[in-house]
C-alpha positions as CSV (number, residue, x, y, z in Angstrom):
1,M,79.3,110.1,81.7
2,L,82.1,111.8,79.8
3,Y,85.7,110.9,80.6
4,T,88.8,112.7,79.4
5,L,92.2,111.0,78.9
6,T,95.4,113.0,79.0
7,T,98.3,110.5,78.5
8,N,101.0,113.2,78.7
9,P,99.8,115.9,81.1
10,A,102.0,118.9,82.2
11,I,102.3,121.8,84.5
12,D,102.3,124.9,82.3
13,M,104.4,127.8,83.6
14,N,103.2,131.0,81.9
15,I,105.6,133.9,82.4
16,R,106.2,137.3,80.9
17,S,109.3,139.3,80.2
18,C,110.1,142.7,78.8
19,R,112.8,141.3,76.6
20,I,115.0,138.3,76.0
21,E,118.7,138.8,75.7
22,K,121.4,136.3,75.0
23,D,123.9,135.5,77.7
24,K,122.2,137.8,80.2
25,V,119.9,137.2,83.2
26,N,116.4,137.7,81.8
27,R,114.0,138.8,84.5
28,T,110.4,137.5,84.3
29,F,107.2,138.4,86.1
30,D,103.5,137.3,86.4
31,A,104.4,133.6,86.7
32,V,101.3,131.5,86.6
33,Y,101.3,127.7,87.1
34,T,98.4,125.6,85.8
35,P,97.6,121.9,85.5
36,N,97.5,121.3,81.8
37,G,96.9,118.8,79.0
38,K,94.3,118.7,76.3
39,G,92.0,116.3,78.1
40,L,92.4,118.1,81.4
41,N,91.5,121.4,79.8
42,V,88.4,119.9,78.2
43,S,87.3,118.7,81.6
44,F,88.0,122.1,83.2
45,V,86.0,124.0,80.5
46,L,83.1,121.5,80.6
47,G,83.1,121.9,84.4
48,H,82.8,125.7,83.9
49,F,79.6,125.1,82.0
50,G,78.2,122.7,84.7
51,I,79.0,119.4,83.0
52,K,80.5,116.7,85.2
53,T,83.4,114.6,83.8
54,R,86.0,112.2,85.1
55,I,89.8,112.7,84.4
56,L,92.1,109.8,83.4
57,G,95.8,110.1,82.8
58,F,99.4,109.1,83.8
59,F,100.9,111.2,86.6
60,G,104.2,111.1,88.4
61,G,106.4,112.9,90.9
62,F,105.8,116.2,92.6
63,S,104.4,117.7,89.4
64,G,102.0,114.9,88.9
65,K,100.8,115.2,92.5
66,Y,100.2,119.0,91.9
67,I,98.1,118.4,88.8
68,V,95.9,115.7,90.5
69,G,95.6,117.8,93.7
70,E,94.8,121.0,91.9
71,S,92.2,119.2,89.7
72,E,90.6,117.7,92.8
73,N,90.6,121.1,94.5
74,R,88.6,122.4,91.6
75,G,86.0,119.7,92.2
76,F,87.0,117.2,89.5
77,E,87.2,113.5,90.0
78,V,90.6,112.2,88.9
79,I,91.4,108.5,88.2
80,P,95.2,108.5,88.1
81,V,97.7,105.9,87.0
82,W,100.9,106.7,89.0
83,V,104.2,106.3,87.2
84,E,107.7,106.5,88.5
85,D,108.9,109.2,86.2
86,T,108.1,112.9,86.8
87,T,105.3,114.6,84.9
88,R,106.7,117.3,82.6
89,I,106.7,121.1,83.1
90,N,106.2,123.3,80.0
91,I,107.1,126.9,79.7
92,F,105.2,129.6,77.8
93,L,107.0,132.9,77.6
94,N,105.5,136.2,76.3
95,D,108.0,139.1,75.9
96,G,105.3,141.6,75.0
97,S,105.6,141.1,71.2
98,A,105.9,137.4,70.7
99,E,105.2,134.1,72.4
100,Y,107.8,131.4,72.9
101,K,106.8,127.8,73.7
102,F,109.1,125.3,75.4
103,V,107.4,121.9,75.5
104,N,109.1,118.9,77.1
105,E,108.7,115.3,76.0
106,G,107.1,114.0,79.2
107,S,107.5,111.0,81.6
108,Y,108.3,107.4,80.7
109,V,105.3,105.0,81.1
110,E,106.0,101.3,81.5
111,N,103.9,98.6,79.9
112,R,102.3,97.5,83.1
113,K,101.2,101.1,83.7
114,Q,99.8,101.3,80.2
115,E,97.7,98.2,80.9
116,E,96.6,99.6,84.2
117,L,95.0,102.5,82.5
118,L,93.3,100.3,79.9
119,E,91.8,98.2,82.7
120,K,90.4,101.3,84.3
121,I,88.7,102.1,81.0
122,R,87.3,98.6,80.7
123,E,85.9,98.9,84.3
124,A,84.2,102.2,83.7
125,D,80.6,101.0,83.3
126,D,79.1,104.5,83.1
127,M,81.4,105.8,80.3
128,Q,79.5,107.2,77.3
129,Y,82.1,109.4,75.8
130,L,85.9,109.4,75.9
131,V,87.9,112.5,74.9
132,I,91.5,111.6,74.0
133,G,93.7,114.6,73.8
134,G,97.4,115.5,73.5
135,S,100.6,113.6,72.8
136,L,101.7,110.2,73.9
137,P,104.5,110.0,76.5
138,R,107.7,108.1,76.1
139,G,107.2,104.3,76.3
140,I,103.8,104.3,74.6
141,S,103.6,103.3,70.9
142,E,101.0,104.7,68.6
143,E,99.3,101.3,68.5
144,Y,98.0,102.2,71.9
145,Y,95.4,104.3,70.2
146,D,94.1,101.2,68.3
147,T,93.8,99.4,71.6
148,L,91.8,102.3,73.1
149,F,89.5,102.4,70.2
150,E,88.9,98.6,70.3
151,I,88.0,98.8,74.0
152,C,85.7,101.7,73.4
153,R,84.1,99.9,70.4
154,S,83.4,96.9,72.6
155,K,81.8,99.2,75.3
156,D,79.8,101.2,72.7
157,V,81.7,104.4,73.8
158,D,81.9,107.3,71.4
159,V,85.5,108.7,71.0
160,I,86.4,112.3,70.5
161,L,89.9,112.9,69.2
162,D,92.2,115.9,69.6
163,I,95.7,114.6,68.8
164,S,98.5,116.0,66.6
165,S,99.9,112.6,65.6
166,R,100.1,111.3,62.1
167,K,98.3,108.3,63.4
168,L,95.1,110.3,63.3
169,S,94.7,109.5,59.6
170,E,94.7,105.8,60.3
171,L,92.3,106.1,63.3
172,L,89.6,107.6,61.1
173,C,88.7,104.0,60.1
174,Y,87.3,103.6,63.7
175,R,84.7,106.3,62.9
176,P,85.4,108.7,65.8
177,L,82.4,110.8,66.8
178,L,84.4,114.0,66.5
179,I,87.9,115.1,65.6
180,K,89.3,118.6,66.1
181,P,92.2,119.3,63.8
182,N,93.6,122.7,63.0
183,D,95.0,124.0,59.7
184,E,98.6,123.1,60.5
185,E,97.6,119.5,61.5
186,L,95.5,119.2,58.3
187,E,98.7,119.8,56.3
188,E,101.1,117.8,58.5
189,I,98.9,114.7,59.0
190,F,96.7,114.6,55.9
191,G,98.7,116.6,53.4
192,I,95.8,119.0,52.9
193,Q,96.4,122.7,52.5
194,V,93.5,125.1,53.2
195,K,93.7,128.6,51.9
196,T,90.2,129.3,50.5
197,E,86.8,128.4,51.7
198,E,86.6,125.9,48.9
199,D,89.7,124.3,50.3
200,M,87.9,124.1,53.7
201,I,84.9,122.5,52.2
202,A,86.9,119.9,50.3
203,A,89.0,119.1,53.4
204,L,85.9,118.6,55.6
205,E,84.3,116.3,53.0
206,E,87.5,114.3,52.6
207,L,87.9,113.7,56.4
208,H,84.2,112.7,56.6
209,R,84.6,110.4,53.7
210,R,87.6,108.7,55.5
211,G,85.5,108.0,58.6
212,A,85.2,111.0,60.9
213,Q,81.6,111.4,61.7
214,N,81.9,115.1,62.7
215,I,84.8,117.5,62.1
216,F,85.5,120.7,64.1
217,L,88.2,122.5,62.2
218,T,89.8,125.4,64.2
219,L,91.8,128.1,62.4
220,G,92.9,130.4,65.2
221,S,92.3,134.0,64.3
222,K,90.6,132.9,61.1
223,G,87.7,131.3,62.9
224,S,86.4,127.7,62.6
225,Y,84.4,125.3,60.5
226,F,82.1,122.4,61.4
227,Y,80.8,119.5,59.3
228,N,78.5,116.8,60.3
229,G,78.0,115.1,57.0
230,K,74.9,117.1,56.3
231,A,75.8,120.8,56.6
232,I,78.9,123.0,56.8
233,Y,79.1,125.9,59.2
234,S,81.6,128.7,59.6
235,A,82.2,130.8,62.7
236,S,84.1,134.1,63.0
237,A,86.9,134.8,65.5
238,L,87.4,137.7,67.8
239,K,90.4,140.0,67.6
240,I,92.1,139.8,71.1
241,E,95.5,140.6,72.6
242,L,97.2,137.3,72.7
243,L,98.8,136.3,75.9
244,S,99.1,132.5,75.5
245,S,97.6,130.3,72.8
246,A,98.5,127.1,74.8
247,C,94.9,126.3,75.9
248,A,92.8,128.1,73.3
249,G,92.0,125.1,71.1
250,D,91.2,122.9,74.1
251,S,88.9,125.5,75.5
252,A,87.2,125.8,72.2
253,L,86.6,122.1,72.1
254,G,85.3,121.9,75.7
255,A,82.9,124.8,75.1
256,F,81.7,123.3,71.8
257,L,81.0,119.9,73.5
258,S,79.2,121.6,76.4
259,I,76.3,122.4,74.0
260,W,76.7,120.0,71.1
261,L,76.7,116.8,73.1
262,Q,73.4,117.7,74.7
263,D,71.7,118.7,71.4
264,R,73.4,117.9,68.1
265,E,71.1,120.4,66.3
266,K,72.5,123.4,68.2
267,V,75.6,123.7,66.0
268,E,75.5,127.5,65.8
269,E,75.2,128.0,69.5
270,A,78.0,125.5,70.1
271,L,80.3,127.3,67.6
272,K,79.6,130.6,69.2
273,N,80.4,129.2,72.6
274,A,83.6,127.6,71.2
275,A,84.9,130.8,69.6
276,A,84.1,132.9,72.7
277,A,85.9,130.4,75.0
278,G,88.9,130.1,72.7
279,A,89.3,133.8,72.5
280,N,89.0,134.3,76.2
281,A,91.5,131.6,76.9
282,A,94.0,133.0,74.4
283,E,94.1,136.3,76.2
284,S,94.6,134.5,79.6
285,N,97.2,132.3,81.3
286,G,96.0,128.7,81.0
287,I,92.2,128.7,80.3
288,G,91.8,131.6,82.6
289,T,88.4,132.3,84.3
290,L,86.3,132.3,81.1
291,E,84.4,135.2,82.6
292,K,84.0,137.0,79.2
293,V,82.5,134.0,77.3
294,G,79.0,135.3,77.6
295,E,80.0,138.8,76.4
296,Y,82.1,137.4,73.6
297,R,79.5,134.9,72.4
298,Q,77.3,137.8,71.4
299,K,79.9,139.1,69.0
300,I,80.5,135.8,67.1
301,Q,79.0,135.4,63.6
302,V,78.0,131.9,62.4
303,R,76.8,131.2,58.9
304,K,75.7,128.1,57.2
305,V,78.1,127.6,54.3
306,R,75.9,125.0,52.7
């Protein structure tokens, strides 16, 4: 069984406006509220492809209840740890020409609540994979990641990481099954700039050398790369009209895992699925319906770099 962990979930409010003017009432429209968080989105996308998961995370207040309730209404099993603080609400505003992102810091999580979640992971006897995604909320130090890895190592659970923290570079020593950085994170976390394909190859090899068993490198409109220590693949990206990029990377990861975890040899199909889902999500609020994934998948080009 695959579990996802979102330590800092959110309600995402996606809104549109014709313009933004200082010191004036700016009217918005098309407001869409969605439960959000990297791990949550991976579960939602895997569910779209018929793969069952369980959702772990910290939730609090009316917003936390909304996220848990909405996830359960969609047919997902949620194993919540309830905290006293209120789960955050993020705002993504599109004015027709640009996207503005307002991301809050999140709720405070006490030590006893942190331990409660760790105990739930220890007790999960059917856990095979744990996807850890997103940021840490207030109150949790980055050493929490080490504890999570140690527990997973003792349970023989494979960990998939999608975090933006500088701690990621240290966590590679635990040999995560898969990491999903983007080009900005490569530079911010590892100090690696990627401008040419040779840069991509060198970056992938370096991350594998440091401990990542597999690397899924997403580059937005420039496509993606994948390296498993044996071969490097590159996938193209579709040109779409961007509405919100908030869930595109998460959707790509979920779509990739839906194929790759079942058959590690189907890298090309997994990359096509990922690119199609990422594009469809980027032109939608939240992850959207993913109704165009089948159509878009036919338009993605994947090549074996070497």
